[in-house]
Structure formats: C-alpha cells, structure tokens
N, C-alpha and C positions, 0 to 999 in steps of 0.2 A: 236668743229668742228670735222671732220672725223679723222684728224691726231692725235688730242688729244685723241680720242677714241681708236685709234690704240695703242698709247703709254700706255694707261691704261690697255688694254688687255695684252700687252707684260709684263707689270709690274706685273699683277696678275699671269701670267704664270711663271714668273721668279722665284717664290718661290718653284716651283716643281723641284728642282735641281737634284734629283735622278732618274728622269723619264728616262726610256730606250726606250719607244715607245710613240710617240705623233701623234695623228691624229687630224687635224683641218679641220672640214667639215663645209661647208656653205650650209644650206638649203635655197633655194630661196623662199621668201614668195610670190613673183609674178614674172611673166615671164620677166619683165623689170629690176628686181634687179640684179646687178652684184657685189655688195659690198661683200668683203670677207677680211680676215686679209691680209694686205699688207706685204709681206715678204721681206722688204728692210730695210737697215740700217737707211735710212732717216725717216722711219716710226716707228722705235723703236726695230728692230730686235736685235740690240746689247744688249738689256736687257736680252737676253737669253744666254749670254756668259757663265753662270754657268752651263749649261746643259752638264756636262762632261761625263755623262753616256749614252747620247742619241745614240741609234743604228739604230732606224728606225723612219722615219718621213713621214707622209702622209698629203697631203693637197689637197683641191679642190679650184677652182676659178681661174680667170684670173690673172696671175702674170706678172710683168714687171721688173724682177730682172736684175741687172747689173753684170758685171764681178766682181766688188768689192764685191757685196753681196755674190756671189757664192764662191769667195775666202775666204770670212769671214766664210761662212758655213763650208768649208773644214778645215780651220785653227782652228776653235773654237769647232766644233763637231768632235773631233779626233776619236771617236769610231763609228761614223756614217758609216753604211754599206749599207743602202738602203734608197732611197728617192723616193717617189711616188707623182708626181704632175707635172704640166706644169710650168716650170720656167719662160717662156716668151710666149706671144701670137704670136710673130713674129718668123716664122720658121728660118729666116736668123740669128737672134740673139740667138735663142734657141740652135742651134748646138754647138757653142763655149762654151756656159754655161755648157751644158751637158759634153762636152769634159773635162773641168776642173775637174769636179767631178769624172768622170770615170777614169781619170789619177791618181786620189787619191785613187782609189779602192772602190769608192762609186757607187753602181748600181743605175741607174736612170730609172724609168718607168714613161712615160708621156702620156700613152694611145695610142701611135703610135707604 
C-alpha cells in the first residue's frame, strides 16, 4: 500500500547520511496525480534521523505536515539552513509551521 511504499523510500534515502543537499521532486505523470513523498513522521520521516549534515532541503508536492513533524525537522536536521517547499496545503496551518522553522534560523520558501 502507499504507506509501505513511503517507508521503503525513506529507508532507501536513509543510507545517504552525509548528504548536505536533498531535492525530492515529483513529476506528475498525469494531471490527476498528486502522489509525492509524504514528509510526516507517520509515513517514515523518522528514518532520516541520521541526516546530520543536511543543510538544504527542497521538495515539491502537497504536504500536510504537523507541528510535531516540523519540530522533528528542526531538532534532527540541526545544520538545516534552507527549506524550499510547501509544508501544508492549508494557509492557516502553514504559518505556525513556518514560524517554528524560522525561529530556529531556517529560511523557508514556499512559493509565496
């Protein structure tokens, strides 16, 4: 199922522990497709805990991250300086998520 696929992708990515820049792009195969790597702990994000060198992270696709996910990002990617991607599709939820990261010195670009 989709969650198992997500865990497998995170597992494969997790071996690249020395990566400083990571770009996860999703090319839609058709106009209806919205599937992309789900950047939430419940989907396997925690498997990237060893990314100690990560400084820049770019992603595309609709995300629905939570405060817990964003705090995890900030606490585990201690060298992260720039994040480019939309953390959440809902504007009201997006702002507090961005605030957590910017308060930790992480610049966030979400296309707005």
